[in-house]
N, C-alpha and C positions, 0 to 999 in steps of 0.2 A: 783751766776753762772756769772751775769751782770757784778758786779764788777771784777768779775776774767776775763772777758773777754775784759772788758776796759783797766786792767792792761797788757792785752796780746798784743792789739792794740798799746799803750803807750810803751810796750816793744819793739816792733817790729822798732818803729820809732825812737829808739834810747835810750831810757831811763832804758835800762837793756841790762846786758851781753848778747851776743849772744847765749853764752854756754848755759844759764841757758833757754833761749826759745827752743834753740833745744834739749835740754835734756829733755823740758817738753812735744815737739812733740814727740820725739823718746819715752819716757815711755808711751806716750797715745798709741802710735802705739804697741808696746809691750804687753799692755794690751789688745789691740784689738786683736791680735792675738789669746790671750789665751781664751779659751771656760770659760765662768763664770760660775758661781753655784758651785764652789770648793774652797776648803781653800788656794790654791795655787794662785789665781787671788788674793783674800784678802789681802792674806801677802805682796803681790808684790803691790797692791794698797795702804796700809797702810805704808809701807818702802817710795814709791814714794811720799805720801802726806808729809812725815816727813823730806825730803831731799829738799834744797834748788833747786826747778826747777819753773817754771811758770806753775801754776796749771790751768790756764787759758787755756794755750796750749796743756795742757794733757787732759784737760776736752773736750776741741773741738774735741780734735783727737777721744776720745772716742766716742763722739756723732756721728760723723762721717764714721770712717772707720770702725766698724764691720760689715755692712752690705758687703762692699767689702771684707771682709777678708772669709766669707763665700764663696767667690769664689775660695779659695786656699786650701779648707777644703780637698779635694780629694788629693792633694799635701801633706799637714800635714797628713794627714791618711797616707800615702805609706810610708813618712819619719820616722812617729812615730813607725810604725808596725814593720820597718828595724830595728831600735833601739831596741825595745822590743824583737824582736825575736835574738838578737845579743847575740851568746854565751859567749862572753867575758864578758858581762853586767851581765849575770846571777846571779852570786854571790852577787852583789850590789844589786838588786832588792829583791833577798829572803830576804838580810839582812832590806832594808829600809821597806819592806811589815812587818815585824815586829816592827818597830818603831811606838809608839802609835800616834794616829792622821794620820797617813802617807796615811790610806785609802782615808782619807777627801781631799787629794790633787788630788785624781785621776789620781795619776803618770801612772797607767798602762792601761790609755784610750788612746790610739793610737795617737788621736787628741790632748790631751793636751802633750804628749811627742813629737809629732812633731812639736807643738806650741812653747815647750821649745828650740828645738833642733834649729829651725829657728828663734827664738825671738833674741837670743844673737846678732848672725850677723847682722840681721837685725837692732837692734836697733843702734849699732855701724854704718851700713852705714847711718840709718835715720839721725843720730846725725850730721854726716860729711855733708850730704845735706844738711842739714837744716841750718848749720852754715855757708855754701857757699852761699845759696840763700840770708840768711839775709846780707851775706857782700855784695853780688851784689845789692841786693833790696838798702840797704843804701847808697853806692856807688853812684849808677845809679837812680834808678828809685823815692825815696822819695824826693831828692833835687832839681828834675828836674821837676816830675810831681804833687806830692802830694801837697807839701806845697803852691807853688805859684799860684796854677789852682784850683785844686780840694777843699781845705778845705774851702777857702772863698766863693766858688760857693755853698757849701753847706750847711754852716752859713746862706746863704740868704734864703734858703727854709724854709716856716713856720711850714712846719710838723716836719722837723727835730730839728728846735729850741725848741718846744713843748715836742719831744721825748726825746732831751737831757735834758730839764728842769725836766720833770718826772723821768727818770732814776737817775738824781742826788738827788732828793729828796726822791726817793725809797732807793737810797743809804744811804743819812743821817741818814733815818729814820731806817733802818736795822743796821746801825752802831751805834745809840743811843741805839737799843733794846738790843745790844750785850754786851754793856757795862754795 
């Protein structure tokens, strides 16, 4: 986790394509909208883990956004209920209910259906906004503030030196254990 967040910070500062970082944030946001404990969440999580996105951005978003997403649960419930009771989609729901393992996706839950319906537009919007933010950050904030002032100042703090040393040592040890 620490290594993934370190790669996220390095990626934000210009060492990774903005699309990968934005996709990581957007995928994490999409997963944060879906209620957990169903097969659908795990299918999307595994699919996102297999594609080339910034995993640190996805994990960080998954850490902070689920509590905020609980605030929009009433909206998701209403949207999901409207979709589940829409007559035009009833034949599809009947067919999908007969598919093996379909019940584990909990597609008939109004919260899950509302999260799916809101998830794709939210993913697209989040991807675009994070790309724009990264472009703005890299062109204005990073070069004017972070490099010349903040980083040398942080390197002088003894506690930061020891934390960086400890994290690097743990990272090396974890890397050696996985080999």
